[in-house]
C-alpha positions as CSV (number, residue, x, y, z in Angstrom):
1,X,0.0,0.0,0.0
2,X,1.3,3.4,-0.9
3,X,1.1,6.5,1.3
4,X,-1.3,9.2,0.2
5,X,0.9,11.8,-1.4
6,X,0.3,15.0,0.6
7,X,3.6,16.7,1.2
8,X,6.7,17.7,-0.7
9,X,9.4,16.1,1.4
10,X,13.0,16.9,2.1
11,X,15.2,14.0,1.4
12,X,16.1,13.5,5.1
13,X,15.1,10.7,7.5
14,X,15.5,11.7,11.1
15,X,15.8,8.7,13.5
16,X,16.9,10.4,16.7
17,X,16.7,13.7,18.5
18,X,18.4,15.3,21.5
19,X,18.0,18.8,22.7
20,X,18.2,21.2,19.7
21,X,19.5,18.6,17.3
22,X,18.1,15.7,15.2
23,X,20.1,12.9,13.6
24,X,19.5,11.0,10.4
25,X,20.0,7.3,9.9
26,X,23.6,7.9,8.8
27,X,24.3,9.7,12.1
28,X,24.5,13.2,10.5
29,X,23.6,16.0,12.9
30,X,21.1,18.7,12.1
31,X,20.5,21.9,14.1
32,X,16.7,22.2,14.5
33,X,15.6,25.8,14.3
34,X,12.1,24.8,13.2
35,X,10.9,22.2,15.7
36,X,8.4,20.6,13.3
37,X,6.2,23.8,13.0
38,X,7.0,25.1,16.5
39,X,6.0,21.8,18.2
40,X,9.3,21.1,20.0
41,X,9.1,23.4,22.9
42,X,11.5,21.8,25.5
43,X,13.9,20.1,23.1
44,X,14.0,16.7,21.6
45,X,13.9,13.7,24.1
46,X,14.2,15.9,27.2
47,X,15.0,13.5,30.1
48,X,12.2,14.6,32.3
49,X,9.7,14.4,29.4
50,X,10.9,10.9,28.5
51,X,10.7,9.7,32.1
52,X,7.2,11.1,32.6
53,X,5.7,9.5,29.6
54,X,7.5,6.2,30.1
55,X,6.4,5.9,33.7
56,X,2.8,6.7,32.8
57,X,2.7,4.1,30.0
58,X,3.8,1.5,32.4
59,X,0.7,2.3,34.5
60,X,-2.1,3.3,32.1
61,X,-1.9,4.7,28.6
62,X,-5.5,5.4,27.8
63,X,-9.0,5.3,29.0
64,X,-12.0,7.4,27.7
65,X,-13.5,10.5,29.2
66,X,-16.3,8.5,30.8
67,X,-14.2,8.0,33.9
68,X,-12.2,10.4,36.2
69,X,-8.7,11.1,35.1
70,X,-6.9,13.0,37.9
71,X,-4.0,13.9,35.5
72,X,-6.3,16.3,33.7
73,X,-6.8,18.4,36.9
74,X,-3.1,18.3,37.5
75,X,-2.4,19.7,34.0
76,X,-5.1,22.3,34.5
77,X,-3.6,23.4,37.8
78,X,-0.1,23.7,36.4
79,X,-1.4,25.6,33.3
80,X,-3.1,28.1,35.6
81,X,0.1,28.7,37.6
82,X,2.5,28.8,34.6
83,X,0.2,31.1,32.5
84,X,-0.9,33.3,35.4
85,X,-4.5,33.0,34.1
86,X,-7.4,32.5,36.5
87,X,-11.1,32.1,35.9
88,X,-10.8,29.8,32.9
89,X,-11.7,26.2,32.4
90,X,-9.8,23.7,30.3
91,X,-11.2,21.4,27.6
92,X,-8.6,19.0,26.3
93,X,-8.5,17.7,22.7
94,X,-5.9,16.5,20.2
95,X,-4.8,19.2,17.8
96,X,-4.8,22.9,17.0
97,X,-7.4,22.6,14.2
98,X,-9.7,20.7,16.6
99,X,-9.1,23.5,19.2
100,X,-10.3,26.1,16.8
101,X,-13.3,24.0,15.6
102,X,-14.5,23.8,19.2
103,X,-13.8,27.5,19.9
104,X,-15.9,28.5,16.9
105,X,-18.7,26.1,18.0
106,X,-18.8,27.5,21.5
107,X,-19.0,31.1,20.1
108,X,-22.0,30.2,18.0
109,X,-23.6,28.4,20.9
110,X,-23.2,31.6,23.0
111,X,-24.7,34.2,20.7
112,X,-26.6,32.1,18.0
113,X,-24.6,33.7,15.2
114,X,-22.8,32.1,12.3
115,X,-20.5,34.7,10.8
116,X,-16.8,35.0,11.7
117,X,-14.4,37.9,11.5
118,X,-10.7,36.9,10.9
119,X,-7.5,38.6,9.7
120,X,-5.9,38.5,6.3
121,X,-3.1,36.0,6.0
122,X,-4.4,34.0,8.9
123,X,-4.1,30.2,9.3
124,X,-6.3,28.3,11.8
125,X,-6.2,24.7,10.6
126,X,-7.3,22.3,7.9
127,X,-10.5,20.8,9.3
128,X,-13.9,22.1,8.2
129,X,-14.6,25.3,10.1
130,X,-11.0,26.0,10.8
131,X,-10.0,26.0,7.1
132,X,-13.2,27.9,6.3
133,X,-11.8,30.8,8.3
134,X,-8.2,30.4,7.0
135,X,-7.3,33.1,4.6
136,X,-4.0,31.6,3.4
137,X,-5.5,28.2,2.4
138,X,-8.1,28.8,-0.3
139,X,-6.6,26.1,-2.5
140,X,-7.1,23.6,0.3
141,X,-10.8,24.5,0.8
142,X,-13.3,22.0,-0.7
143,X,-16.8,23.2,-1.6
144,X,-18.1,21.7,1.6
145,X,-15.7,24.0,3.5
146,X,-17.5,27.2,2.4
147,X,-20.4,26.9,4.8
148,X,-19.4,29.8,7.1
149,X,-19.7,33.4,6.1
150,X,-16.2,35.0,6.9
151,X,-15.0,38.6,6.6
152,X,-11.3,39.2,6.5
153,X,-9.6,42.4,7.6
154,X,-6.0,43.6,7.5
155,X,-4.3,43.4,10.9
156,X,-3.6,47.1,10.8
157,X,-7.0,48.3,9.6
158,X,-8.4,49.4,12.9
159,X,-11.4,51.3,11.6
160,X,-12.7,48.4,9.5
161,X,-12.1,45.9,12.3
162,X,-14.0,48.0,14.9
163,X,-16.8,48.8,12.4
164,X,-17.3,45.1,11.6
165,X,-17.5,44.2,15.3
166,X,-19.9,47.0,16.0
167,X,-22.3,45.5,13.4
168,X,-23.3,42.9,15.9
169,X,-23.4,40.2,13.3
170,X,-20.4,38.0,14.2
171,X,-20.3,35.0,16.4
172,X,-16.5,35.5,16.9
173,X,-13.4,37.3,15.9
174,X,-10.4,34.9,15.8
175,X,-6.9,36.3,16.0
176,X,-3.3,35.1,15.9
177,X,-1.3,37.7,17.8
178,X,1.8,36.7,15.7
179,X,0.8,35.0,12.4
180,X,2.7,31.8,11.7
181,X,2.0,30.6,8.2
182,X,0.9,34.1,7.3
183,X,4.4,35.5,7.7
184,X,5.1,36.7,11.3
185,X,3.0,39.9,11.2
186,X,1.8,41.0,14.7
187,X,-1.3,42.8,15.8
188,X,-0.6,45.6,18.3
189,X,-1.5,45.4,22.0
190,X,-3.3,48.7,21.7
191,X,-5.6,47.4,19.0
192,X,-6.3,44.2,21.0
193,X,-7.5,46.3,23.9
194,X,-9.9,48.2,21.6
195,X,-11.1,45.0,20.1
196,X,-12.0,43.5,23.5
197,X,-14.0,46.6,24.4
198,X,-16.1,46.3,21.2
199,X,-16.5,42.6,21.6
200,X,-18.0,43.0,25.0
201,X,-20.4,45.6,23.8
202,X,-21.5,43.5,20.8
203,X,-21.5,40.1,22.5
204,X,-18.9,38.9,19.9
205,X,-16.7,36.2,21.3
206,X,-13.0,37.0,21.2
207,X,-10.9,33.9,20.3
208,X,-7.1,34.1,20.6
209,X,-5.4,31.5,18.5
210,X,-2.3,30.8,20.5
211,X,-1.6,27.4,18.8
212,X,1.8,28.5,17.5
213,X,2.6,31.7,19.3
214,X,1.5,30.5,22.7
215,X,3.1,28.3,25.3
216,X,6.1,30.6,25.9
217,X,7.2,31.0,22.3
218,X,6.6,34.7,22.1
219,X,8.5,35.5,25.3
220,X,5.2,35.6,27.2
221,X,3.3,32.5,28.1
222,X,0.6,33.6,25.7
223,X,1.4,36.2,23.1
224,X,-1.7,38.2,23.9
225,X,-0.3,38.9,27.3
226,X,1.6,41.9,25.9
227,X,-1.8,43.5,26.1
228,X,-4.3,43.8,29.0
229,X,-7.1,41.8,27.3
230,X,-8.9,38.8,28.8
231,X,-10.0,36.7,25.8
232,X,-13.2,34.7,25.9
233,X,-11.5,31.6,24.5
234,X,-7.8,30.7,24.0
235,X,-6.8,27.9,21.7
236,X,-3.6,25.9,22.2
237,X,-1.7,22.9,20.8
238,X,1.8,22.6,19.1
239,X,4.3,23.3,22.0
240,X,1.8,22.0,24.5
241,X,3.0,18.3,24.2
242,X,6.5,18.7,22.7
243,X,5.5,16.3,19.9
244,X,2.8,14.3,21.7
245,X,-0.6,15.1,20.1
246,X,-2.5,17.3,22.5
247,X,-4.5,20.5,22.2
248,X,-6.8,22.5,24.4
249,X,-9.1,25.5,24.8
250,X,-9.3,27.8,27.8
251,X,-12.9,29.0,28.2
252,X,-14.0,32.0,30.3
253,X,-16.6,29.9,32.2
254,X,-18.2,32.9,33.9
255,X,-19.3,34.0,30.4
256,X,-19.8,30.6,28.9
257,X,-20.7,28.1,31.6
258,X,-20.3,24.5,30.5
259,X,-23.3,22.6,29.1
260,X,-22.9,18.8,29.1
261,X,-22.6,17.2,25.6
262,X,-22.0,20.5,23.8
263,X,-18.3,19.4,23.4
264,X,-16.8,15.9,23.4
265,X,-13.7,13.9,22.4
266,X,-12.5,10.3,22.5
267,X,-8.8,10.7,22.7
268,X,-8.5,14.3,24.1
269,X,-6.9,14.5,27.6
270,X,-6.0,10.8,27.7
271,X,-3.4,9.7,30.3
272,X,-0.4,9.7,28.0
273,X,-1.3,13.1,26.6
274,X,-1.7,14.6,30.1
275,X,1.7,13.1,31.1
276,X,3.3,14.8,28.2
277,X,1.5,18.1,28.9
278,X,2.5,18.0,32.6
279,X,6.1,17.3,31.8
280,X,6.3,20.3,29.4
281,X,4.9,22.7,32.0
282,X,7.2,21.3,34.7
283,X,10.3,21.8,32.5
284,X,9.1,25.3,31.5
285,X,9.0,26.2,35.1
286,X,12.2,24.5,36.2
287,X,14.2,26.0,33.3
288,X,12.5,29.4,33.1
289,X,11.9,28.8,29.4
290,X,9.5,31.7,28.9
291,X,12.2,34.2,29.9
292,X,14.8,32.3,27.9
293,X,12.6,32.5,24.8
294,X,12.5,36.3,25.2
295,X,16.2,36.6,25.9
296,X,17.3,34.3,23.0
297,X,14.8,35.9,20.6
298,X,16.2,39.4,21.3
299,X,19.8,38.0,20.8
300,X,18.9,36.5,17.5
301,X,17.3,39.7,16.3
302,X,20.4,41.7,17.2
303,X,22.7,39.3,15.5
304,X,20.6,39.1,12.3
305,X,20.5,42.8,11.8
306,X,23.0,43.8,9.1
307,X,23.4,40.4,7.5
308,X,23.3,40.4,3.7
309,X,19.9,40.0,1.9
310,X,17.9,40.4,5.2
311,X,15.5,43.3,4.8
312,X,13.4,42.9,8.0
313,X,13.2,40.8,11.2
314,X,9.6,40.1,12.2
315,X,8.0,38.4,15.2
316,X,8.9,38.2,18.8
317,X,10.6,35.8,21.2
318,X,11.5,32.5,19.5
319,X,8.8,33.0,16.8
320,X,10.8,35.0,14.3
321,X,10.8,35.6,10.6
322,X,13.8,36.8,8.6
323,X,12.4,38.6,5.5
324,X,14.8,38.4,2.6
325,X,15.3,40.5,-0.5
326,X,15.0,37.2,-2.5
327,X,12.9,34.1,-2.5
328,X,13.7,32.2,0.7
329,X,13.5,28.7,-0.9
330,X,17.1,28.5,-2.1
331,X,18.4,29.8,1.2
332,X,16.4,27.2,3.2
333,X,17.5,24.4,0.9
334,X,21.2,25.4,1.2
335,X,20.8,25.6,5.0
336,X,19.4,22.1,5.3
337,X,21.5,20.3,2.7
338,X,24.8,22.2,2.9
339,X,24.8,23.3,6.5
340,X,22.4,20.9,8.2
341,X,20.1,23.4,9.7
342,X,16.3,23.2,9.7
343,X,14.2,26.4,9.2
344,X,10.6,27.0,8.1
345,X,8.7,28.7,5.3
346,X,5.6,30.8,5.3
347,X,2.9,32.1,3.0
348,X,5.3,35.0,2.3
349,X,7.9,33.4,-0.1
350,X,10.6,35.7,1.2
351,X,10.3,34.7,4.8
352,X,12.5,32.2,6.7
353,X,10.6,31.1,9.9
354,X,12.8,30.6,12.9
355,X,11.2,28.4,15.6
356,X,13.8,26.6,17.7
357,X,13.2,24.9,21.0
358,X,12.6,27.3,23.9
359,X,15.7,26.0,25.8
360,X,18.3,26.9,23.2
361,X,21.5,28.6,24.5
362,X,23.9,31.2,23.2
363,X,25.9,28.3,21.6
364,X,23.1,27.2,19.3
365,X,22.2,30.8,18.5
366,X,25.8,31.5,17.4
367,X,25.9,28.3,15.3
368,X,22.6,29.2,13.6
369,X,23.6,32.8,12.8
370,X,27.0,31.8,11.5
371,X,25.6,29.2,9.2
372,X,22.8,31.6,8.0
373,X,25.4,34.3,7.3
374,X,27.6,31.9,5.4
375,X,24.7,30.9,3.3
376,X,23.5,34.4,2.6
377,X,27.0,35.6,1.6
378,X,27.4,32.7,-0.7
379,X,24.3,33.8,-2.6
380,X,24.6,37.6,-2.5
């Protein structure tokens, strides 16, 4: 049986990972400054993470949500402490797209509306409602995915955004504070504050998509925490499990109290997923990884300024984009094949996405910048 041909693949077969590095079957070492789409938050095969999952598997790997799973409450408690957020309730699922599906569903339950307001160049997933509100994926939308009426606004068009919210016709506005696939553009904290005020007045649910920019990657636990807003729903995934499939939504339960059977999942919040999620939060606390992401991100920005062919550095923390004067494809290919460094692409063909583990050190930063500079100078 052949595999369904979905992705264009690099001719590399990783078989092992440790820290900020992965190794192929020939033992070649690659510096991972992409982390599989920002998934690897605490480094490959972190000892605490491996121990936690291994120990849980020896006890109980899975049972359904028809029974009590104390690990879910442990995870929720750690998340509250690490994020600093109170007054939210956690619903655990399996992926980012699933998180956004459930968030949009809850918004519609709340105000009985069906329209959604989203930002240009956004990416919210590939499942039905999530891809319907994804502006960068029109070629991936089947006819069945066009069931939701969506309005897109530019992230800097404050007037249009506020006017649309004031129309009282939207179930939700969904926002990535730092766009991932879209190209690392950021919405300002000041505009977020204004959006929240208008959402409250119009009973529009404010959904913050923190699937990629959350969990410490921005240098805050959640990227929206640069502002003073209190979102109605926060969606999470990627870095939440360091590679183990887990996602979640944080729900302002005072505004949207739970109703049994509105949401549901078979695999979400299973014992192994919770063990992975708990391990990630424990390592983040023990190693102060949110602050490290901020410090290392600032250092990368400083070192990249002035390098040839780089016109702009976008993003924040360890969610960065180097915008080039040329198409980034040739640079990324030379980095991976000639210098053994993984980086990412975006909807903007000139962007190199930089998404390393949150526990990188000065050493890895220097190696990355030196190899990127060598690559750029060889092309310029």
